[in-house]
MMTF fields as JSON, N, C-alpha, C and O atoms, coordinates in Angstrom:
{
  "mmtfVersion": "1.0.0",
  "mmtfProducer": "UNKNOWN",
  "numBonds": 343,
  "numAtoms": 344,
  "numGroups": 86,
  "numChains": 1,
  "numModels": 1,
  "chainsPerModel": [1],
  "groupsPerChain": [86],
  "chainIdList": ["A"],
  "bondAtomList": [4, 2, 8, 6, 12, 10, 16, 14, 20, 18, 24, 22, 28, 26, 32, 30, 36, 34, 40, 38, 44, 42, 48, 46, 52, 50, 56, 54, 60, 58, 64, 62, 68, 66, 72, 70, 76, 74, 80, 78, 84, 82, 88, 86, 92, 90, 96, 94, 100, 98, 104, 102, 108, 106, 112, 110, 116, 114, 120, 118, 124, 122, 128, 126, 132, 130, 136, 134, 140, 138, 144, 142, 148, 146, 152, 150, 156, 154, 160, 158, 164, 162, 168, 166, 172, 170, 176, 174, 180, 178, 184, 182, 188, 186, 192, 190, 196, 194, 200, 198, 204, 202, 208, 206, 212, 210, 216, 214, 220, 218, 224, 222, 228, 226, 232, 230, 236, 234, 240, 238, 244, 242, 248, 246, 252, 250, 256, 254, 260, 258, 264, 262, 268, 266, 272, 270, 276, 274, 280, 278, 284, 282, 288, 286, 292, 290, 296, 294, 300, 298, 304, 302, 308, 306, 312, 310, 316, 314, 320, 318, 324, 322, 328, 326, 332, 330, 336, 334, 340, 338],
  "bondOrderList": [1, 1, 1, 1, 1, 1, 1, 1, 1, 1, 1, 1, 1, 1, 1, 1, 1, 1, 1, 1, 1, 1, 1, 1, 1, 1, 1, 1, 1, 1, 1, 1, 1, 1, 1, 1, 1, 1, 1, 1, 1, 1, 1, 1, 1, 1, 1, 1, 1, 1, 1, 1, 1, 1, 1, 1, 1, 1, 1, 1, 1, 1, 1, 1, 1, 1, 1, 1, 1, 1, 1, 1, 1, 1, 1, 1, 1, 1, 1, 1, 1, 1, 1, 1, 1],
  "groupList": [{"groupName": "ALA", "atomNameList": ["N", "CA", "C", "O"], "elementList": ["N", "C", "C", "O"], "formalChargeList": [0, 0, 0, 0], "bondAtomList": [1, 0, 2, 1, 3, 2], "bondOrderList": [1, 1, 2], "singleLetterCode": "A", "chemCompType": "L-PEPTIDE LINKING"}, {"groupName": "LYS", "atomNameList": ["N", "CA", "C", "O"], "elementList": ["N", "C", "C", "O"], "formalChargeList": [0, 0, 0, 0], "bondAtomList": [1, 0, 2, 1, 3, 2], "bondOrderList": [1, 1, 2], "singleLetterCode": "K", "chemCompType": "L-PEPTIDE LINKING"}, {"groupName": "SER", "atomNameList": ["N", "CA", "C", "O"], "elementList": ["N", "C", "C", "O"], "formalChargeList": [0, 0, 0, 0], "bondAtomList": [1, 0, 2, 1, 3, 2], "bondOrderList": [1, 1, 2], "singleLetterCode": "S", "chemCompType": "L-PEPTIDE LINKING"}, {"groupName": "ILE", "atomNameList": ["N", "CA", "C", "O"], "elementList": ["N", "C", "C", "O"], "formalChargeList": [0, 0, 0, 0], "bondAtomList": [1, 0, 2, 1, 3, 2], "bondOrderList": [1, 1, 2], "singleLetterCode": "I", "chemCompType": "L-PEPTIDE LINKING"}, {"groupName": "GLU", "atomNameList": ["N", "CA", "C", "O"], "elementList": ["N", "C", "C", "O"], "formalChargeList": [0, 0, 0, 0], "bondAtomList": [1, 0, 2, 1, 3, 2], "bondOrderList": [1, 1, 2], "singleLetterCode": "E", "chemCompType": "L-PEPTIDE LINKING"}, {"groupName": "VAL", "atomNameList": ["N", "CA", "C", "O"], "elementList": ["N", "C", "C", "O"], "formalChargeList": [0, 0, 0, 0], "bondAtomList": [1, 0, 2, 1, 3, 2], "bondOrderList": [1, 1, 2], "singleLetterCode": "V", "chemCompType": "L-PEPTIDE LINKING"}, {"groupName": "TRP", "atomNameList": ["N", "CA", "C", "O"], "elementList": ["N", "C", "C", "O"], "formalChargeList": [0, 0, 0, 0], "bondAtomList": [1, 0, 2, 1, 3, 2], "bondOrderList": [1, 1, 2], "singleLetterCode": "W", "chemCompType": "L-PEPTIDE LINKING"}, {"groupName": "GLN", "atomNameList": ["N", "CA", "C", "O"], "elementList": ["N", "C", "C", "O"], "formalChargeList": [0, 0, 0, 0], "bondAtomList": [1, 0, 2, 1, 3, 2], "bondOrderList": [1, 1, 2], "singleLetterCode": "Q", "chemCompType": "L-PEPTIDE LINKING"}, {"groupName": "ASN", "atomNameList": ["N", "CA", "C", "O"], "elementList": ["N", "C", "C", "O"], "formalChargeList": [0, 0, 0, 0], "bondAtomList": [1, 0, 2, 1, 3, 2], "bondOrderList": [1, 1, 2], "singleLetterCode": "N", "chemCompType": "L-PEPTIDE LINKING"}, {"groupName": "GLY", "atomNameList": ["N", "CA", "C", "O"], "elementList": ["N", "C", "C", "O"], "formalChargeList": [0, 0, 0, 0], "bondAtomList": [1, 0, 2, 1, 3, 2], "bondOrderList": [1, 1, 2], "singleLetterCode": "G", "chemCompType": "PEPTIDE LINKING"}, {"groupName": "LEU", "atomNameList": ["N", "CA", "C", "O"], "elementList": ["N", "C", "C", "O"], "formalChargeList": [0, 0, 0, 0], "bondAtomList": [1, 0, 2, 1, 3, 2], "bondOrderList": [1, 1, 2], "singleLetterCode": "L", "chemCompType": "L-PEPTIDE LINKING"}, {"groupName": "TYR", "atomNameList": ["N", "CA", "C", "O"], "elementList": ["N", "C", "C", "O"], "formalChargeList": [0, 0, 0, 0], "bondAtomList": [1, 0, 2, 1, 3, 2], "bondOrderList": [1, 1, 2], "singleLetterCode": "Y", "chemCompType": "L-PEPTIDE LINKING"}, {"groupName": "ASP", "atomNameList": ["N", "CA", "C", "O"], "elementList": ["N", "C", "C", "O"], "formalChargeList": [0, 0, 0, 0], "bondAtomList": [1, 0, 2, 1, 3, 2], "bondOrderList": [1, 1, 2], "singleLetterCode": "D", "chemCompType": "L-PEPTIDE LINKING"}, {"groupName": "HIS", "atomNameList": ["N", "CA", "C", "O"], "elementList": ["N", "C", "C", "O"], "formalChargeList": [0, 0, 0, 0], "bondAtomList": [1, 0, 2, 1, 3, 2], "bondOrderList": [1, 1, 2], "singleLetterCode": "H", "chemCompType": "L-PEPTIDE LINKING"}, {"groupName": "PHE", "atomNameList": ["N", "CA", "C", "O"], "elementList": ["N", "C", "C", "O"], "formalChargeList": [0, 0, 0, 0], "bondAtomList": [1, 0, 2, 1, 3, 2], "bondOrderList": [1, 1, 2], "singleLetterCode": "F", "chemCompType": "L-PEPTIDE LINKING"}, {"groupName": "CYS", "atomNameList": ["N", "CA", "C", "O"], "elementList": ["N", "C", "C", "O"], "formalChargeList": [0, 0, 0, 0], "bondAtomList": [1, 0, 2, 1, 3, 2], "bondOrderList": [1, 1, 2], "singleLetterCode": "C", "chemCompType": "L-PEPTIDE LINKING"}, {"groupName": "MET", "atomNameList": ["N", "CA", "C", "O"], "elementList": ["N", "C", "C", "O"], "formalChargeList": [0, 0, 0, 0], "bondAtomList": [1, 0, 2, 1, 3, 2], "bondOrderList": [1, 1, 2], "singleLetterCode": "M", "chemCompType": "L-PEPTIDE LINKING"}, {"groupName": "THR", "atomNameList": ["N", "CA", "C", "O"], "elementList": ["N", "C", "C", "O"], "formalChargeList": [0, 0, 0, 0], "bondAtomList": [1, 0, 2, 1, 3, 2], "bondOrderList": [1, 1, 2], "singleLetterCode": "T", "chemCompType": "L-PEPTIDE LINKING"}, {"groupName": "ARG", "atomNameList": ["N", "CA", "C", "O"], "elementList": ["N", "C", "C", "O"], "formalChargeList": [0, 0, 0, 0], "bondAtomList": [1, 0, 2, 1, 3, 2], "bondOrderList": [1, 1, 2], "singleLetterCode": "R", "chemCompType": "L-PEPTIDE LINKING"}],
  "groupTypeList": [0, 1, 2, 3, 4, 5, 6, 7, 8, 9, 7, 10, 5, 9, 9, 10, 11, 9, 3, 12, 10, 9, 13, 5, 14, 15, 9, 4, 2, 16, 14, 2, 1, 5, 2, 8, 0, 2, 1, 5, 0, 14, 3, 17, 10, 0, 8, 7, 10, 1, 1, 11, 8, 11, 8, 10, 10, 12, 15, 7, 5, 11, 8, 4, 13, 10, 4, 2, 10, 9, 15, 18, 4, 3, 12, 18, 17, 12, 14, 16, 4, 3, 10, 1, 2, 1],
  "groupIdList": [1, 2, 3, 4, 5, 6, 7, 8, 9, 10, 11, 12, 13, 14, 15, 16, 17, 18, 19, 20, 21, 22, 23, 24, 25, 26, 27, 28, 29, 30, 31, 32, 33, 34, 35, 36, 37, 38, 39, 40, 41, 42, 43, 44, 45, 46, 47, 48, 49, 50, 51, 52, 53, 54, 55, 56, 57, 58, 59, 60, 61, 62, 63, 64, 65, 66, 67, 68, 69, 70, 71, 72, 73, 74, 75, 76, 77, 78, 79, 80, 81, 82, 83, 84, 85, 86],
  "secStructList": [7, 7, 7, 3, 3, 3, 3, 3, 6, 6, 3, 3, 3, 3, 3, 3, 3, 3, 3, 7, 7, 1, 1, 1, 7, 3, 3, 3, 3, 3, 3, 3, 1, 1, 6, 6, 6, 6, 2, 2, 2, 2, 2, 2, 2, 2, 2, 2, 2, 2, 2, 2, 6, 7, 1, 7, 7, 7, 7, 1, 1, 7, 7, 2, 2, 2, 2, 2, 6, 6, 7, 7, 7, 7, 7, 2, 2, 2, 2, 2, 2, 2, 2, 2, 7, 7],
  "xCoordList": [-41.664, -42.717, -41.991, -40.868, -42.454, -42.033, -42.521, -43.297, -42.532, -43.433, -42.992, -41.868, -43.83, -43.49, -44.452, -45.642, -43.81, -44.38, -44.336, -43.538, -45.388, -45.277, -45.264, -46.044, -44.16, -44.56, -44.489, -43.898, -45.159, -45.51, -45.318, -46.066, -44.297, -43.915, -43.972, -44.933, -43.089, -42.446, -43.904, -43.772, -44.801, -46.378, -45.985, -45.568, -46.375, -46.825, -48.162, -49.009, -48.466, -49.509, -50.085, -50.858, -49.717, -50.079, -49.02, -47.904, -49.23, -48.37, -48.922, -50.149, -48.23, -48.748, -47.642, -46.419, -48.218, -47.25, -47.679, -48.727, -46.66, -46.903, -45.894, -45.004, -45.956, -44.822, -44.012, -44.563, -42.584, -41.712, -41.256, -40.611, -41.529, -41.081, -39.933, -39.77, -39.374, -38.408, -38.637, -37.673, -39.605, -39.801, -41.533, -42.074, -42.029, -43.11, -44.063, -44.149, -44.547, -44.72, -46.582, -47.634, -46.266, -47.605, -48.629, -48.71, -49.097, -50.094, -50.982, -52.033, -50.803, -51.373, -52.443, -53.565, -52.172, -53.009, -52.597, -51.393, -53.227, -52.823, -53.673, -54.786, -53.028, -53.796, -53.311, -52.171, -54.74, -53.881, -54.629, -55.841, -54.179, -54.334, -54.827, -55.634, -54.055, -54.136, -54.594, -54.302, -55.274, -55.73, -54.295, -53.27, -54.693, -53.91, -52.429, -51.503, -52.311, -51.078, -50.91, -49.775, -51.685, -51.842, -51.83, -51.367, -52.07, -51.652, -50.131, -49.457, -49.533, -48.212, -47.512, -46.421, -48.084, -46.95, -47.271, -46.384, -48.426, -48.796, -47.52, -46.621, -47.709, -47.026, -45.405, -44.528, -45.262, -43.499, -43.172, -42.084, -43.929, -43.522, -43.879, -43.336, -44.694, -44.781, -43.37, -42.655, -43.155, -41.758, -40.553, -39.694, -40.151, -39.394, -39.553, -38.614, -40.628, -40.587, -40.109, -39.113, -41.076, -40.49, -38.893, -38.43, -38.235, -36.891, -36.088, -35.045, -36.368, -35.958, -36.526, -36.127, -37.252, -37.309, -38.643, -38.608, -39.702, -40.522, -41.504, -41.889, -41.803, -43.023, -44.162, -44.712, -44.635, -46.122, -45.972, -45.045, -46.976, -47.396, -49.05, -49.963, -49.273, -50.179, -51.201, -50.993, -52.44, -53.098, -54.098, -55.057, -54.512, -55.342, -56.733, -57.608, -57.02, -58.759, -58.495, -57.767, -59.455, -59.41, -60.545, -61.513, -60.676, -61.788, -61.196, -60.066, -62.371, -62.1, -61.005, -60.246, -60.586, -59.733, -58.106, -57.264, -57.998, -56.678, -56.742, -55.655, -57.535, -57.666, -57.457, -56.908, -57.947, -57.399, -56.161, -55.666, -55.321, -54.062, -53.04, -51.829, -53.777, -53.1, -53.355, -52.965, -53.869, -53.992, -55.019, -56.13, -54.885, -55.842, -55.948, -54.995, -57.067, -57.197, -56.716, -57.096, -56.139, -55.332, -56.136, -56.349, -56.52, -56.947, -56.175, -54.97, -56.487, -55.748, -54.414, -53.246, -54.844, -53.965, -52.563, -51.525, -52.783, -51.569, -50.997, -49.767, -51.538, -51.213, -50.501, -49.531, -50.594, -49.537, -48.585, -47.532, -48.681, -47.407, -46.367, -45.137, -47.452, -45.958, -45.372, -44.177, -46.553, -45.689, -44.277, -43.269, -44.638, -43.713, -42.482, -41.585, -42.121, -41.393, -40.392, -40.358, -39.653, -38.144, -37.607, -36.628],
  "yCoordList": [-38.638, -39.827, -41.198, -41.154, -42.222, -43.557, -44.452, -44.796, -45.204, -46.791, -47.91, -47.956, -48.931, -50.392, -50.9, -50.604, -51.622, -52.14, -53.888, -54.695, -54.051, -55.966, -56.362, -55.989, -57.148, -57.623, -58.871, -59.379, -59.724, -60.852, -61.023, -60.483, -61.783, -62.353, -61.088, -60.945, -60.083, -59.075, -57.933, -57.022, -57.988, -57.043, -56.719, -57.351, -55.357, -54.612, -55.191, -55.034, -55.734, -56.089, -55.555, -56.171, -54.814, -53.956, -53.043, -52.951, -52.394, -51.816, -50.547, -50.445, -49.605, -48.508, -46.991, -46.883, -46.463, -45.409, -44.63, -44.884, -43.409, -42.306, -41.285, -41.066, -40.688, -39.71, -40.441, -41.179, -40.182, -40.641, -39.576, -38.683, -39.585, -38.306, -38.843, -38.296, -39.686, -40.221, -40.917, -41.484, -40.925, -41.351, -41.917, -42.562, -41.448, -42.006, -41.771, -40.633, -42.779, -43.101, -42.719, -43.277, -41.672, -41.418, -42.317, -41.649, -43.337, -43.929, -43.239, -42.829, -43.025, -42.213, -43.096, -42.907, -44.227, -45.003, -46.472, -46.707, -47.243, -48.906, -49.315, -48.892, -50.085, -50.758, -51.982, -52.433, -52.7, -54.44, -54.947, -54.736, -55.432, -55.557, -57.42, -58.06, -57.928, -59.361, -59.42, -58.532, -60.496, -60.394, -60.546, -61.171, -59.589, -59.432, -59.157, -59.716, -58.297, -58.009, -56.654, -56.201, -55.961, -54.661, -55.196, -54.266, -56.05, -56.661, -57.034, -56.603, -57.6, -57.889, -56.541, -56.366, -55.788, -54.522, -53.837, -53.405, -53.767, -53.215, -54.038, -53.451, -55.135, -56.046, -55.681, -55.516, -55.612, -55.66, -54.079, -53.814, -53.29, -51.679, -51.699, -50.821, -52.526, -52.641, -53.158, -52.592, -54.504, -54.715, -54.172, -54.284, -53.422, -52.556, -51.537, -51.451, -50.807, -49.702, -50.209, -49.753, -51.4, -52.159, -51.882, -51.11, -52.564, -52.672, -51.871, -52.149, -50.335, -48.994, -48.145, -47.03, -48.749, -47.97, -46.672, -45.614, -46.979, -46.25, -46.211, -47.187, -44.803, -44.466, -44.939, -45.248, -44.985, -45.035, -45.076, -44.542, -45.784, -46.016, -45.503, -46.328, -44.14, -43.328, -43.805, -43.464, -44.676, -44.893, -44.129, -44.812, -42.892, -41.794, -42.402, -41.694, -43.507, -43.668, -45.215, -46.047, -45.316, -46.443, -47.442, -46.757, -48.787, -49.289, -50.809, -51.088, -51.908, -53.404, -53.783, -54.469, -53.684, -54.342, -53.828, -54.646, -52.421, -52.122, -52.79, -53.281, -52.954, -53.442, -54.875, -55.403, -55.821, -56.95, -57.201, -58.271, -55.813, -56.286, -55.754, -55.535, -55.667, -55.37, -53.755, -53.394, -52.943, -51.633, -51.051, -51.574, -50.003, -49.665, -48.399, -47.646, -48.011, -46.355, -45.479, -46.007, -44.512, -43.832, -42.204, -41.573, -41.645, -40.355, -39.266, -39.499, -38.356, -36.943, -36.496, -36.298, -36.429, -36.027, -36.732, -36.232, -38.327, -39.338, -39.082, -39.099, -38.878, -38.78, -37.585, -37.683, -36.422, -35.22, -35.765, -35.828, -36.285, -36.677, -37.328, -37.269, -38.136, -39.175, -38.085, -37.791, -37.368, -36.562, -35.74, -35.613, -35.204, -34.322, -34.836, -34.024, -36.053, -37.078, -37.213, -36.73, -37.802, -38.099, -39.17, -39.489],
  "zCoordList": [-41.025, -40.915, -41.147, -41.648, -40.874, -40.935, -41.234, -40.342, -42.166, -42.455, -41.855, -41.355, -41.84, -41.975, -43.092, -43.2, -43.806, -44.733, -44.853, -44.376, -45.588, -45.182, -47.146, -48.023, -47.209, -48.742, -48.647, -47.694, -49.751, -49.776, -51.647, -52.462, -51.935, -53.327, -54.026, -54.782, -53.924, -54.138, -54.285, -55.102, -53.755, -53.701, -52.091, -51.121, -52.415, -50.88, -50.569, -51.448, -49.651, -49.252, -47.613, -46.879, -47.472, -46.346, -45.506, -46.016, -44.343, -43.737, -42.903, -42.905, -42.221, -41.481, -41.484, -41.575, -41.409, -41.296, -40.146, -39.552, -39.725, -38.595, -38.298, -39.119, -37.269, -36.943, -35.836, -35.019, -35.851, -34.852, -34.175, -34.725, -33.029, -32.141, -31.04, -29.949, -31.376, -30.463, -29.12, -28.607, -28.616, -27.583, -27.477, -26.579, -28.615, -28.51, -30.372, -30.834, -31.022, -32.341, -32.642, -32.331, -33.281, -33.153, -34.747, -35.778, -34.729, -35.769, -36.729, -36.237, -37.944, -38.893, -39.269, -38.8, -40.222, -40.894, -41.054, -40.947, -41.237, -41.81, -43.016, -43.328, -43.53, -44.511, -44.964, -44.849, -45.731, -45.671, -47.114, -47.146, -48.009, -49.592, -49.254, -49.929, -48.04, -47.924, -46.28, -45.478, -45.986, -44.67, -43.776, -44.053, -42.398, -41.494, -41.78, -41.191, -42.685, -42.92, -42.382, -42.534, -41.841, -41.521, -39.979, -39.318, -39.31, -37.909, -38.095, -37.16, -38.884, -38.945, -38.9, -38.358, -39.391, -39.358, -38.022, -37.286, -37.777, -36.295, -35.245, -34.642, -35.256, -33.991, -34.363, -33.515, -35.523, -35.854, -35.434, -34.922, -35.618, -34.934, -33.517, -32.846, -32.888, -31.562, -30.969, -30.143, -31.685, -30.653, -30.959, -30.084, -32.311, -32.531, -31.315, -30.524, -31.135, -30.396, -28.991, -28.429, -28.369, -27.294, -27.09, -26.251, -27.903, -28.137, -28.012, -27.419, -28.648, -28.587, -27.077, -26.741, -26.525, -25.041, -25.302, -24.673, -26.271, -26.643, -25.304, -24.66, -25.065, -24.264, -24.008, -22.951, -25.632, -26.261, -27.559, -28.168, -28.098, -29.636, -29.778, -29.739, -29.933, -30.29, -31.369, -32.533, -31.025, -32.323, -32.248, -32.607, -31.938, -31.79, -31.7, -31.201, -32.079, -31.847, -31.471, -32.012, -30.207, -29.6, -30.416, -30.744, -30.807, -30.916, -30.821, -30.42, -31.352, -30.739, -31.627, -30.942, -32.714, -33.647, -32.766, -32.396, -32.6, -31.962, -30.724, -30.418, -30.006, -28.504, -28.547, -27.579, -29.882, -30.334, -30.313, -29.959, -30.853, -30.734, -29.43, -29.456, -28.571, -27.159, -26.803, -25.692, -27.511, -27.294, -26.307, -26.403, -25.3, -24.454, -24.307, -24.51, -23.949, -24.013, -23.006, -21.961, -22.74, -21.669, -21.5, -22.535, -20.226, -20.434, -20.891, -20.987, -21.138, -21.847, -20.66, -20.993, -19.539, -18.86, -18.929, -19.362, -18.281, -19.107, -20.231, -20.279, -21.037, -22.364, -22.367, -23.118, -21.797, -21.918, -21.405, -22.04, -20.175, -19.565, -20.267, -20.251, -21.055, -21.51, -22.393, -22.406, -23.314, -24.174, -23.879, -24.575, -22.48, -21.669, -21.598, -21.826, -21.325, -20.987, -21.853, -22.985, -21.387, -22.548, -22.37, -23.045]
}
């Protein structure tokens, strides 16, 4: 498991964690004590995954909040193909 933490003035104010499969990151949960802190964690993670050529950031559940961060839904067949690829 890996986590992305957002700190402000010495206080943990947001973040997320998930499972790193090497080419796919499966997000498990996000939290925010300060407005937009989880968004900062998510965008930071997405940028790091892009930098290291990950194939997918799996958010597990599609919703409008994640769509606002650039996520899109894919079908199961495509998802399984991505998991099989390296």
